[in-house]
N, C-alpha and C positions, 0 to 999 in steps of 0.2 A: 503493499499499499505505499508507504512511505519511500522514496528515493534515498538511496545510501548516501549519496553526496549531500544531499540537504539535511540528512542526519547529523552529518559530520559538521558541516558547517554550523548548524545549530549549537552542536557541541562545543566548537571553537568560540562560539559567540558567548555562551555561557561561561565557558573557562576565562576568556577575556574580562568579562563583568565581574567576575568573583575576585580575579586578581586585583583590577581597579578598586573594587570595595576594600580588600583588605591593605593596599596601599594608602588609601585615604582616610582609613580609620581612626589611626591613632595620631594626634598631633603634638608636635614636642614644644619641650619646654625651653624658655631661655638657656644658652649654655648646652643643650642637649646635641648631640650628634647621631643622626640616623645613617646607615649604609642600608641600601635597598638593592636586592639582587633578584632578578625575575628571568626566569627560564622558560615560563609559560607562553602561549599564544598570547598577543597584545594586539590591541588596536584601539586608536582614539588616545584618551587621557591614561598616561601610565603612573604619572606623579603627580600631586597635588599638596601644597602646602599653604597655610594661612601665617600670616604675621612676618616679621621681620628674619632673614637669614642670608645665608648665602649657600648655593648649589657650588659645592667644592669642586666636585668632579662628576662627570655622567659619561658612561662608555656605552656605546651601544654596538654591537657585534650581531650582523646579519649574514645570510648566504646570497643577499642580492642587493644591489644599490637601490632599487626601485622603491624607495618611500621617500616619506616627507618628514623631516621633524621640525615642529613647531614648539617654540618655547615663549610663553607670556610671563611678563613679569609686571607686577603691580595692575593686573587686568589690562596691559596692552601686549599684543603680540610684538615681540622685539626680533624672533627671526623665526622664518617660516619658508624652508627651503629642502630642495632635492640634495642627496647624498653628493652629486655633482657639483652644485652649488656650493656646498660646504667644504669639497675638495679644494675647489678654486679659491676659495677665500682663506683657506687655512695656510696658504702660502704668504699671506700679507698679516696674519694674526698670531698671538701667541696664545691666545684661549682656545683655539678651535684647531685640532686636529681632524684629519678624514683622509683615509689611505687603505689600498687593499693590501692584504697579506695571505698568501697562500689560500685563495679561493675566499677567505672572509673579508667584508665590508666593516671597517672600524673607523667611528667616529667618536671623538672626545672634546667635550667642550669643559672648562674649568673656570674657576672665579667669577660666578656671575651672583650678584648680589641682589637680593630684594628686600623691600620695607615693607610690604602688605601682603603679597601673593606670590607663587611659583605655580605654573602649569606648564607639563612637559607632555606633549602627546605626539603619539607616530602614526602614521596610516601610509596603505600603499600608495604609490602615485599612479601605477597603471592596474588595469584589468589583472586578475590572478594573485597568488598570494607571494608574501615574502616572509620567510620565517627569521624571527631574531634569536638568534643562538643564546644571547645573553644580554641583559641591561644592567648596568650598575651604576648607582647612584650615592654620593655622599652628600648629604644635606646636613649645615649647622646653623642652628639656630641661634639668634642674637637677642 
């Protein structure tokens, strides 16, 4: 009755939603540091923090470069680009690195300060799926 691919897609959506709920459930207190490690399927918002702090480090490792990383600081989108865009600007900044290593596409952002909120979102940039092997974020609250 149900198409197997449809059930697989529905399962992936449920896993992503549950992962998002787990990440946003606990707010940090001033002086606390949180390290988030995600190895499950994700889509859209993967990290959401309120209050002042710093994204000390974000590392995204995927099997494809066909995705968009969006970072909103203080309710304003400050970066919203493809892996290729981040790879291009990484030559000119010291807070973004994007490169390929043995078939993995690695994007790293560091030292992004926020006074009221931080929201990090990931989404596929073209039809099909992208698998994020690992997403690691270190957030420090001030």
